[in-house]
C-alpha positions as CSV (number, residue, x, y, z in Angstrom):
1,M,11.3,-3.4,-49.5
2,K,15.0,-3.7,-49.1
3,L,17.3,-4.6,-46.3
4,V,20.6,-2.7,-46.5
5,I,23.4,-4.3,-44.4
6,A,26.3,-1.9,-44.1
7,V,29.6,-2.9,-42.3
8,I,31.5,0.3,-41.5
9,Q,34.4,1.3,-39.3
10,D,33.5,2.4,-35.8
11,K,34.9,5.9,-36.5
12,D,32.2,6.5,-39.1
13,T,29.2,5.3,-37.0
14,H,28.1,8.5,-35.3
15,R,28.3,10.6,-38.5
16,L,26.4,8.0,-40.6
17,L,23.7,7.5,-38.0
18,T,23.2,11.3,-37.8
19,A,23.0,11.6,-41.6
20,L,20.5,8.7,-41.8
21,T,18.3,10.1,-39.0
22,Q,18.2,13.6,-40.6
23,E,16.8,11.9,-43.8
24,G,14.2,10.0,-41.8
25,F,15.8,6.6,-42.0
26,R,16.0,4.2,-39.1
27,A,18.9,1.8,-38.4
28,T,19.7,-1.0,-36.0
29,K,23.3,-0.9,-34.9
30,L,25.2,-4.1,-34.1
31,S,28.8,-4.3,-32.8
32,S,31.0,-6.5,-35.0
33,T,34.7,-7.3,-35.4
34,G,36.6,-7.4,-38.6
35,G,38.5,-10.5,-39.6
36,F,41.6,-9.0,-41.0
37,L,42.6,-6.4,-38.4
38,R,40.4,-7.8,-35.7
39,E,39.3,-4.3,-34.9
40,G,35.8,-3.0,-34.0
41,N,33.3,-2.4,-36.8
42,T,29.7,-1.5,-36.7
43,T,27.1,-3.3,-38.8
44,L,23.9,-1.4,-39.5
45,L,20.7,-3.0,-40.6
46,I,18.5,-0.5,-42.5
47,G,15.0,-1.4,-43.7
48,V,13.9,0.9,-46.6
49,E,11.3,1.1,-49.3
50,D,12.6,0.1,-52.8
51,E,12.5,3.6,-54.2
52,R,14.5,5.0,-51.3
53,A,17.3,2.4,-51.3
54,E,19.6,4.4,-53.6
55,R,19.3,7.4,-51.3
56,V,20.6,5.3,-48.3
57,L,23.5,4.1,-50.5
58,R,24.4,7.6,-51.4
59,I,24.4,8.7,-47.7
60,I,26.7,5.8,-46.8
61,Q,29.0,6.6,-49.7
62,N,29.2,10.2,-48.8
63,T,29.8,9.5,-45.1
64,C,32.0,6.5,-44.8
65,R,35.5,7.3,-46.2
66,S,38.5,5.0,-46.5
67,R,41.7,6.2,-44.7
68,E,45.3,5.1,-44.4
69,Q,46.4,3.5,-41.1
70,L,49.7,2.1,-39.9
71,V,49.6,-1.5,-38.6
72,T,52.3,-3.8,-37.3
73,P,52.1,-7.2,-39.0
74,L,51.9,-10.3,-36.8
75,S,54.9,-12.7,-36.8
76,P,54.8,-15.4,-39.4
77,M,53.3,-18.7,-38.3
78,G,55.8,-21.5,-38.3
79,G,58.8,-19.3,-39.1
80,P,61.7,-18.3,-36.8
81,A,60.2,-15.6,-34.6
82,D,63.6,-14.5,-33.2
83,S,64.7,-13.1,-36.5
84,Y,61.4,-11.4,-37.3
85,I,61.4,-7.6,-37.0
86,P,58.0,-6.2,-37.5
87,Y,57.9,-2.9,-39.4
88,P,54.7,-0.8,-39.5
89,V,52.9,-1.1,-42.8
90,E,50.4,1.5,-44.2
91,I,47.1,0.0,-45.3
92,T,43.8,1.4,-46.4
93,V,40.9,0.9,-44.0
94,G,37.4,2.2,-43.6
95,G,34.8,2.8,-46.3
96,A,31.8,0.5,-46.2
97,T,30.9,-3.0,-47.3
98,I,27.2,-3.1,-48.2
99,F,24.8,-5.8,-48.9
100,V,21.3,-5.0,-50.3
101,L,18.7,-7.8,-49.9
102,D,15.1,-8.1,-51.1
103,V,12.7,-8.4,-48.2
104,E,9.8,-10.8,-48.8
105,R,7.9,-9.8,-45.7
106,F,8.2,-7.0,-43.1
107,E,6.2,-6.6,-39.8
108,Q,6.6,-4.2,-37.0
109,Y,4.8,-4.4,-33.7
């Protein structure tokens, strides 16, 4: 058995959960916050049999896309803030960060 931990952007959550449910997979949804942009993310915990783990990864790959987003950088720490003029910067966000762990024991009551 495997435990797939997928950290995805909130915008992809509904679409991914729908795709997983249609294939018969269950997921536990946790709200999380990213460290870089400090925006909302969703972390999904998906328990799956070893032979079906690749299918889960394909669903995530096909559902969670990266996208471009404009952000305004924070003022530099310790520098003169009065001369700092923030300009929006385009960065790539989204996609998925996935961890696949072996599960030694699984019980459901």
